[in-house]
C-alpha positions as CSV (number, residue, x, y, z in Angstrom):
1,X,-4.3,-75.4,-2.4
2,X,-2.2,-75.1,-5.4
3,X,0.6,-77.7,-6.1
4,X,3.7,-77.3,-8.2
5,X,5.1,-80.8,-8.4
6,X,7.0,-83.2,-10.6
7,X,9.8,-80.7,-11.1
8,X,12.7,-82.6,-9.6
9,X,12.0,-85.9,-11.5
10,X,11.8,-84.2,-14.9
11,X,14.9,-82.1,-14.3
12,X,17.0,-85.0,-12.9
13,X,16.1,-87.0,-16.0
14,X,17.2,-84.2,-18.3
15,X,20.6,-84.2,-16.6
16,X,21.1,-87.9,-17.0
17,X,20.1,-88.2,-20.7
18,X,23.0,-87.0,-22.9
19,X,22.3,-84.1,-25.1
20,X,23.0,-84.5,-28.8
21,X,25.6,-82.2,-30.1
22,X,23.6,-81.6,-33.3
23,X,20.7,-79.9,-31.4
24,X,21.0,-76.1,-31.4
25,X,20.9,-74.4,-28.1
26,X,17.6,-72.6,-27.5
27,X,17.5,-69.6,-25.2
28,X,15.5,-69.1,-22.0
29,X,14.0,-65.6,-21.7
30,X,12.8,-63.8,-18.6
31,X,10.3,-60.9,-18.9
32,X,10.3,-58.5,-16.0
33,X,7.1,-57.1,-14.7
34,X,6.2,-53.9,-16.5
35,X,6.9,-50.7,-14.6
36,X,5.2,-47.3,-15.0
37,X,7.2,-44.1,-15.2
38,X,5.9,-40.8,-13.8
39,X,5.7,-39.6,-17.3
40,X,2.6,-41.6,-17.8
41,X,0.9,-38.7,-16.2
42,X,2.1,-36.3,-18.9
43,X,-0.1,-35.6,-21.8
44,X,1.5,-35.4,-25.3
45,X,-0.6,-34.6,-28.3
46,X,-0.4,-36.6,-31.5
47,X,-2.2,-36.0,-34.8
48,X,-1.6,-39.3,-36.5
49,X,-3.4,-42.6,-36.0
50,X,-2.1,-46.1,-36.6
51,X,-3.7,-49.5,-37.1
52,X,-2.0,-52.9,-36.7
53,X,-1.1,-54.5,-40.0
54,X,-3.6,-57.0,-41.3
55,X,-1.1,-59.9,-41.4
56,X,-0.1,-59.4,-37.8
57,X,-3.5,-58.9,-36.1
58,X,-3.8,-58.4,-32.4
59,X,-5.1,-61.3,-30.3
60,X,-8.8,-60.9,-29.5
61,X,-9.3,-60.7,-25.8
62,X,-11.3,-63.6,-24.2
63,X,-13.8,-62.9,-21.4
64,X,-14.0,-64.9,-18.1
65,X,-16.1,-67.5,-19.8
66,X,-13.6,-67.9,-22.6
67,X,-15.7,-66.1,-25.2
68,X,-14.3,-63.1,-27.1
69,X,-15.5,-59.9,-25.5
70,X,-18.1,-57.9,-27.5
71,X,-18.5,-54.3,-26.6
72,X,-22.0,-53.0,-26.3
73,X,-23.2,-49.4,-25.8
74,X,-23.4,-48.5,-22.1
75,X,-26.8,-47.8,-20.6
76,X,-27.2,-45.1,-17.9
77,X,-29.6,-45.4,-14.9
78,X,-31.6,-42.4,-13.8
79,X,-29.4,-42.0,-10.8
80,X,-26.3,-42.0,-12.9
81,X,-27.8,-39.4,-15.2
82,X,-28.6,-37.2,-12.2
83,X,-25.2,-37.6,-10.7
84,X,-23.6,-36.8,-14.1
85,X,-25.6,-33.6,-14.5
86,X,-24.6,-32.4,-11.0
87,X,-21.0,-33.2,-11.5
88,X,-20.7,-31.6,-14.9
89,X,-22.9,-28.5,-14.2
90,X,-19.9,-26.1,-14.2
91,X,-17.0,-28.0,-15.5
92,X,-15.8,-31.1,-17.3
93,X,-12.9,-32.7,-15.5
94,X,-10.4,-34.5,-17.7
95,X,-11.1,-38.3,-17.4
96,X,-8.4,-40.1,-15.5
97,X,-7.3,-42.4,-18.2
98,X,-3.6,-42.1,-17.7
99,X,-3.9,-41.4,-14.0
100,X,-5.0,-44.9,-13.1
101,X,-4.9,-46.3,-9.5
102,X,-2.1,-48.6,-8.4
103,X,-4.3,-51.7,-8.7
104,X,-5.2,-50.8,-12.3
105,X,-1.6,-50.2,-13.2
106,X,-0.7,-53.6,-11.6
107,X,-3.4,-55.3,-13.6
108,X,-2.1,-53.6,-16.7
109,X,1.5,-54.7,-15.9
110,X,0.4,-58.3,-15.6
111,X,-1.6,-58.1,-18.9
112,X,1.0,-56.4,-21.0
113,X,3.9,-58.5,-19.6
114,X,2.1,-61.7,-20.6
115,X,1.2,-60.3,-24.0
116,X,4.9,-59.5,-24.7
117,X,5.7,-63.0,-23.6
118,X,3.2,-64.3,-26.2
119,X,4.7,-62.1,-28.9
120,X,8.2,-63.2,-28.1
121,X,7.2,-66.8,-28.3
122,X,5.6,-66.1,-31.6
123,X,8.3,-64.0,-33.2
124,X,11.2,-66.1,-31.7
125,X,10.1,-69.4,-33.0
126,X,12.8,-72.1,-32.6
127,X,15.2,-69.5,-31.1
128,X,13.5,-69.6,-27.7
129,X,13.0,-72.6,-25.5
130,X,11.0,-70.9,-22.7
131,X,9.8,-67.3,-22.2
132,X,8.9,-66.8,-18.6
133,X,6.9,-64.0,-16.8
134,X,8.8,-62.9,-13.7
135,X,6.4,-62.4,-10.8
136,X,5.9,-58.9,-9.2
137,X,8.9,-58.0,-7.0
138,X,11.4,-59.9,-9.1
139,X,14.0,-57.8,-10.9
140,X,17.4,-58.0,-12.6
141,X,19.1,-58.9,-9.4
142,X,16.8,-61.9,-8.8
143,X,17.6,-65.6,-9.1
144,X,15.3,-65.8,-12.2
145,X,17.3,-63.0,-14.0
146,X,20.5,-64.9,-13.1
147,X,19.1,-68.2,-14.6
148,X,18.0,-67.0,-18.0
149,X,19.9,-66.3,-21.2
150,X,18.0,-63.1,-22.0
151,X,16.4,-60.6,-19.6
152,X,13.8,-58.1,-20.8
153,X,12.6,-55.0,-18.9
154,X,9.8,-52.5,-20.1
155,X,8.8,-49.2,-18.6
156,X,5.6,-47.5,-19.7
157,X,6.3,-43.8,-20.4
158,X,2.9,-42.8,-21.8
159,X,-0.5,-44.5,-21.9
160,X,-3.1,-41.9,-22.7
161,X,-5.8,-41.2,-25.2
162,X,-3.3,-40.1,-27.8
163,X,-0.3,-42.3,-27.6
164,X,1.2,-45.4,-25.9
165,X,5.0,-45.2,-25.4
166,X,7.4,-47.6,-23.7
167,X,11.2,-47.8,-23.1
168,X,12.8,-51.3,-23.4
169,X,16.0,-52.8,-22.2
170,X,17.0,-56.3,-23.2
171,X,20.4,-57.9,-22.4
172,X,21.9,-61.4,-22.6
173,X,23.9,-63.4,-20.1
174,X,27.0,-62.8,-22.3
175,X,26.9,-59.1,-21.4
176,X,25.4,-57.9,-24.7
177,X,22.8,-55.1,-24.8
178,X,20.2,-56.1,-27.4
179,X,18.1,-53.1,-26.7
180,X,19.2,-50.2,-24.5
181,X,16.6,-47.7,-23.4
182,X,15.0,-48.2,-26.9
183,X,11.8,-46.3,-27.2
184,X,8.7,-47.6,-29.0
185,X,5.4,-45.8,-29.5
186,X,2.2,-45.8,-31.4
187,X,-0.6,-43.3,-31.9
188,X,-4.0,-44.4,-30.3
189,X,-7.3,-44.4,-32.0
190,X,-10.6,-46.2,-31.4
191,X,-9.8,-49.0,-33.9
192,X,-6.7,-50.2,-32.1
193,X,-8.9,-51.5,-29.3
194,X,-11.8,-53.1,-31.3
195,X,-12.0,-55.0,-34.5
196,X,-14.6,-54.8,-37.3
197,X,-16.9,-57.1,-35.3
198,X,-16.7,-54.7,-32.3
199,X,-14.8,-57.2,-30.3
200,X,-12.0,-56.1,-28.0
201,X,-8.4,-56.8,-29.0
202,X,-5.1,-55.9,-27.5
203,X,-4.8,-52.2,-28.2
204,X,-1.0,-52.1,-27.7
205,X,-0.4,-55.0,-30.0
206,X,1.5,-53.0,-32.6
207,X,4.1,-51.7,-30.1
208,X,4.6,-55.0,-28.2
209,X,4.9,-56.9,-31.6
210,X,7.6,-54.4,-32.7
211,X,9.5,-54.9,-29.5
212,X,9.5,-58.7,-30.0
213,X,10.7,-58.3,-33.6
214,X,13.4,-55.9,-32.5
215,X,14.7,-58.3,-29.8
216,X,14.7,-61.3,-32.2
217,X,16.5,-59.4,-34.9
218,X,18.9,-57.9,-32.4
219,X,19.8,-61.4,-31.2
220,X,20.3,-62.6,-34.8
221,X,22.5,-59.7,-35.5
222,X,24.7,-60.6,-32.5
223,X,24.9,-64.2,-33.7
224,X,25.3,-64.1,-37.4
225,X,27.0,-67.5,-37.3
226,X,24.1,-69.0,-35.3
227,X,26.4,-69.6,-32.3
228,X,23.6,-69.4,-29.7
229,X,25.0,-72.3,-27.7
230,X,27.7,-70.0,-26.3
231,X,25.0,-68.5,-24.1
232,X,24.7,-71.7,-22.1
233,X,28.1,-71.4,-20.6
234,X,27.6,-67.7,-19.8
235,X,24.3,-68.3,-18.1
236,X,25.5,-71.3,-16.1
237,X,28.5,-69.3,-14.9
238,X,26.4,-66.3,-14.1
239,X,24.0,-68.4,-12.0
240,X,26.8,-70.1,-10.2
241,X,28.3,-66.8,-9.3
242,X,24.9,-65.5,-8.2
243,X,24.2,-68.5,-6.0
244,X,27.7,-68.9,-4.5
245,X,29.8,-65.8,-4.9
246,X,32.1,-67.0,-2.1
247,X,32.9,-70.1,-4.1
248,X,32.8,-68.8,-7.6
249,X,34.7,-65.5,-7.6
250,X,33.4,-63.7,-10.7
251,X,36.8,-62.2,-11.5
252,X,38.3,-65.7,-11.9
253,X,35.8,-66.7,-14.6
254,X,34.6,-63.5,-16.4
255,X,36.1,-60.3,-17.6
256,X,34.9,-57.0,-16.1
257,X,32.0,-56.5,-18.6
258,X,31.0,-60.2,-18.4
259,X,31.4,-60.5,-22.2
260,X,34.3,-63.0,-22.2
261,X,34.8,-66.3,-20.3
262,X,38.3,-66.6,-18.8
263,X,37.7,-70.2,-17.7
264,X,35.0,-72.7,-16.8
265,X,34.8,-74.7,-13.5
266,X,35.8,-78.4,-13.8
267,X,33.0,-80.8,-14.8
268,X,33.9,-82.7,-11.6
269,X,33.3,-79.6,-9.4
270,X,30.4,-80.6,-7.1
271,X,29.5,-77.0,-6.4
272,X,29.2,-76.3,-10.1
273,X,27.2,-79.4,-10.8
274,X,24.8,-78.3,-8.0
275,X,24.6,-74.9,-9.6
276,X,23.6,-76.4,-13.0
277,X,20.9,-78.4,-11.4
278,X,19.7,-75.5,-9.4
279,X,19.5,-73.3,-12.4
280,X,17.3,-75.7,-14.4
281,X,15.1,-76.1,-11.3
282,X,14.9,-72.3,-10.8
283,X,13.7,-71.8,-14.4
284,X,11.1,-74.5,-14.0
285,X,9.8,-73.3,-10.6
286,X,9.3,-69.8,-11.8
287,X,7.5,-71.0,-15.0
288,X,5.2,-73.1,-12.8
289,X,4.6,-70.3,-10.3
290,X,3.4,-68.1,-13.2
291,X,1.2,-70.6,-14.8
292,X,-0.3,-72.2,-11.7
293,X,-0.4,-69.2,-9.3
294,X,-0.5,-66.0,-11.3
295,X,-2.4,-67.1,-14.4
296,X,-5.8,-67.2,-12.7
297,X,-5.6,-63.6,-11.4
298,X,-4.1,-62.4,-14.6
299,X,-6.8,-63.9,-16.8
300,X,-9.6,-62.4,-14.8
301,X,-8.0,-59.0,-14.5
302,X,-7.0,-58.9,-18.2
303,X,-10.7,-59.1,-19.3
304,X,-11.8,-56.4,-16.9
305,X,-8.7,-54.2,-17.6
306,X,-9.4,-54.3,-21.4
307,X,-13.0,-53.2,-21.0
308,X,-11.9,-50.4,-18.5
309,X,-9.2,-49.3,-20.9
310,X,-11.5,-49.0,-23.9
311,X,-14.2,-47.1,-22.0
312,X,-11.7,-44.8,-20.4
313,X,-10.1,-44.1,-23.7
314,X,-13.4,-43.2,-25.3
315,X,-14.2,-40.7,-22.4
316,X,-10.7,-39.2,-22.5
317,X,-10.8,-39.0,-26.3
318,X,-14.1,-37.1,-26.2
319,X,-12.7,-34.7,-23.7
320,X,-9.6,-34.0,-25.8
321,X,-11.8,-33.5,-28.9
322,X,-13.9,-31.0,-27.0
323,X,-10.9,-29.1,-25.7
324,X,-9.3,-29.0,-29.2
325,X,-12.6,-27.6,-30.6
326,X,-12.8,-24.9,-27.9
327,X,-9.1,-23.9,-28.5
328,X,-9.8,-23.8,-32.3
329,X,-12.8,-21.6,-31.8
330,X,-10.9,-19.2,-29.5
331,X,-8.2,-19.0,-32.2
332,X,-10.7,-18.1,-34.8
333,X,-12.1,-15.4,-32.5
334,X,-8.6,-13.9,-32.0
335,X,-8.0,-14.0,-35.7
336,X,-11.3,-12.3,-36.5
337,X,-10.6,-9.5,-33.9
338,X,-7.2,-9.0,-35.5
339,X,-8.8,-8.6,-38.9
340,X,-11.5,-6.2,-37.6
341,X,-9.8,-3.1,-38.9
342,X,-9.6,-4.5,-42.4
343,X,-13.4,-4.3,-42.8
344,X,-16.4,-6.7,-43.0
345,X,-15.5,-8.1,-46.4
346,X,-12.1,-9.5,-45.1
347,X,-13.8,-10.8,-42.0
348,X,-16.6,-12.4,-43.9
349,X,-14.2,-14.2,-46.2
350,X,-12.2,-15.4,-43.2
351,X,-15.3,-16.7,-41.5
352,X,-16.4,-18.5,-44.6
353,X,-13.0,-20.2,-45.1
354,X,-13.0,-21.4,-41.5
355,X,-16.6,-22.8,-41.3
356,X,-17.5,-20.4,-38.5
357,X,-20.9,-19.8,-40.1
358,X,-22.1,-23.4,-39.5
359,X,-20.7,-23.4,-35.9
360,X,-22.6,-20.2,-35.1
361,X,-25.8,-21.3,-36.9
362,X,-25.7,-18.1,-39.1
363,X,-26.0,-19.9,-42.4
364,X,-23.6,-19.8,-45.3
365,X,-24.8,-16.6,-47.0
366,X,-22.4,-14.0,-45.6
367,X,-23.3,-11.4,-48.3
368,X,-26.3,-10.4,-46.2
369,X,-24.1,-9.8,-43.1
370,X,-22.3,-6.5,-43.5
371,X,-21.5,-5.5,-39.9
372,X,-18.2,-7.0,-38.9
373,X,-18.7,-5.8,-35.3
374,X,-21.9,-7.8,-35.0
375,X,-20.2,-10.9,-36.2
376,X,-17.3,-10.4,-33.8
377,X,-19.7,-9.8,-30.9
378,X,-21.5,-13.0,-31.7
379,X,-18.2,-14.9,-31.7
380,X,-17.1,-13.2,-28.5
381,X,-20.3,-14.0,-26.6
382,X,-19.8,-17.7,-27.5
383,X,-16.1,-17.6,-26.4
384,X,-17.0,-16.1,-23.1
385,X,-18.8,-19.4,-22.2
386,X,-15.7,-21.5,-22.1
387,X,-12.4,-21.4,-20.3
388,X,-9.7,-24.1,-20.2
389,X,-7.7,-24.5,-17.0
390,X,-5.3,-27.4,-16.7
391,X,-7.3,-30.6,-16.8
392,X,-10.7,-28.9,-16.7
393,X,-13.1,-27.3,-19.2
394,X,-15.0,-24.7,-17.3
395,X,-18.1,-23.1,-18.8
396,X,-21.0,-20.8,-18.0
397,X,-24.0,-23.1,-17.7
398,X,-26.6,-20.3,-18.0
399,X,-25.0,-18.8,-21.1
400,X,-24.6,-22.3,-22.7
401,X,-28.3,-22.9,-22.3
402,X,-29.1,-19.6,-23.9
403,X,-26.9,-20.2,-26.9
404,X,-28.6,-21.6,-29.9
405,X,-25.3,-21.9,-31.9
406,X,-24.4,-25.2,-33.5
407,X,-21.2,-25.1,-31.6
408,X,-23.0,-24.9,-28.2
409,X,-25.4,-27.7,-29.1
410,X,-22.5,-29.9,-30.2
411,X,-20.6,-29.2,-27.0
412,X,-23.7,-30.1,-24.9
413,X,-24.0,-33.4,-26.6
414,X,-20.3,-34.1,-26.2
415,X,-20.5,-33.2,-22.5
416,X,-23.3,-35.7,-22.0
417,X,-21.3,-38.4,-23.8
418,X,-18.2,-37.8,-21.7
419,X,-20.3,-38.1,-18.6
420,X,-21.9,-41.4,-19.7
421,X,-18.5,-42.9,-20.7
422,X,-16.9,-41.7,-17.4
423,X,-19.7,-43.3,-15.3
424,X,-19.3,-46.6,-17.3
425,X,-15.5,-46.7,-17.1
426,X,-15.6,-46.0,-13.3
427,X,-17.9,-49.0,-12.9
428,X,-15.4,-51.2,-14.7
429,X,-12.5,-49.6,-12.8
430,X,-14.1,-50.6,-9.5
431,X,-14.6,-54.1,-10.6
432,X,-10.9,-54.3,-11.8
433,X,-9.6,-52.9,-8.5
434,X,-11.6,-55.4,-6.5
435,X,-10.3,-58.2,-8.7
436,X,-6.7,-57.0,-8.4
437,X,-7.0,-56.6,-4.6
438,X,-8.4,-60.1,-4.2
439,X,-5.6,-61.6,-6.3
440,X,-2.8,-59.6,-4.5
441,X,-4.2,-60.4,-1.1
442,X,-4.8,-64.1,-1.7
443,X,-3.7,-65.7,1.5
444,X,-4.2,-69.3,0.5
445,X,-1.0,-71.3,1.1
446,X,0.7,-72.8,-1.9
447,X,2.6,-76.1,-1.8
448,X,5.6,-76.4,-4.0
449,X,8.2,-79.2,-4.6
450,X,11.7,-78.1,-5.5
451,X,14.5,-80.5,-6.1
452,X,12.8,-83.3,-4.1
453,X,11.8,-81.2,-1.1
454,X,8.4,-79.8,-0.3
455,X,7.8,-76.2,0.8
456,X,4.7,-74.1,1.7
457,X,4.4,-70.5,0.6
458,X,2.1,-68.3,2.8
459,X,1.0,-64.7,2.9
460,X,0.2,-62.3,0.1
461,X,1.6,-62.7,-3.4
462,X,4.6,-60.5,-2.6
463,X,5.3,-62.6,0.5
464,X,5.1,-65.8,-1.5
465,X,7.5,-64.5,-4.1
466,X,10.0,-63.3,-1.4
467,X,9.7,-66.7,0.3
468,X,10.3,-68.5,-3.0
469,X,13.5,-66.6,-3.7
470,X,14.8,-67.4,-0.1
471,X,14.0,-71.1,-0.6
472,X,16.0,-71.2,-3.9
473,X,19.1,-69.7,-2.3
474,X,18.9,-71.6,1.0
475,X,18.3,-74.9,-0.7
476,X,21.3,-74.4,-2.8
477,X,23.5,-73.6,0.2
478,X,22.2,-76.7,2.0
479,X,22.9,-78.9,-1.1
480,X,26.5,-77.8,-1.5
481,X,27.2,-78.2,2.2
482,X,26.2,-81.8,1.9
483,X,28.1,-82.4,-1.4
């Protein structure tokens, strides 16, 4: 049984104690759950790599026991080796790194949402009072979004072995767009996931750090005079309109864009005073819900997610490298065939310049090879082994075994490595899926205390969140009816 208590007493005290006029207003920020666009299934090639700057290092990921996760080489059982050989006897299927299951995506959303919260806290400094994770199912039309000064939404557009790309929206209660569909991305390489000690770190740190910096700099640009206290009136009004639109007609208080305040309710207005109290309690209850209810599941899944992501990346990266090498080989073959009519000297020079000799195991002395047709035949026989179709590398198993070329040997080694990594990532994926399911399906009731009243939330996490939002609205209505 989890308990969220002590909220009403703390909030009531803050309302009684007068606020000093010298203290600068600090913003409350809500971070929406990350969503995944269908474009995460789309593969886009990138040739550059990027590493987070040394003075802004990604946070190393702790394991379930609190220790930093160290990555060791995966070991295969005999059964796994046999299964791998059977599965890859005629084709290598592209590892499903960017085609993750819903449970894995949900775990990723929890992890990245919280990491962005940490970065905003760090980059914002004294600018932010609270940065709160919105639970799953809570969006821009929720009571939490209405109660914060800044609302942030992130959509993942690509998360594959070559790039991580997101689209960000951030807007204030004053109707300002700090970021509007702003895109951020980074190229992916092995060293973004592990540090020099082979410990896991947050691979998408560079992007989420840049998002935080852009939001903070955008806010400062909108408030060159440091007039952040104006957001308090906007947020209070917005929340009052949200909670009681029949009492606080929006058009009476705000312009159409919500960027100017026409008037403020009277300080003696009991409905407005209730709204102010309800807003502070709403912020507090969501923050407690995240730290006391969601945090346990997020911490467990984050560790497993990070390991799955790294292993899956390695498998997907090896696949992409194999595919690139096959395409490059086929390109060289096409070029050699096109040069055939120009004679063996031209072809030999081309093959030397493109390192084809080493790939074929022919040696580097092409002066002894005079028959261009023989060279092309050797290349063609190797090219006949491979064919790329969609997300599969198909190959002739028998011809591959007969080939003694360096290229064929290298491909065989890479194929075995892809299989090994795929088996390992699948094991971690299954663990992560089970963790996420157990968290989402947690039916244990949760007791909360909100504005002096006790409530019990039951059902799955989504049911609890829905019930929480109903409680907030119904309690406010009951409060104003008695005012």
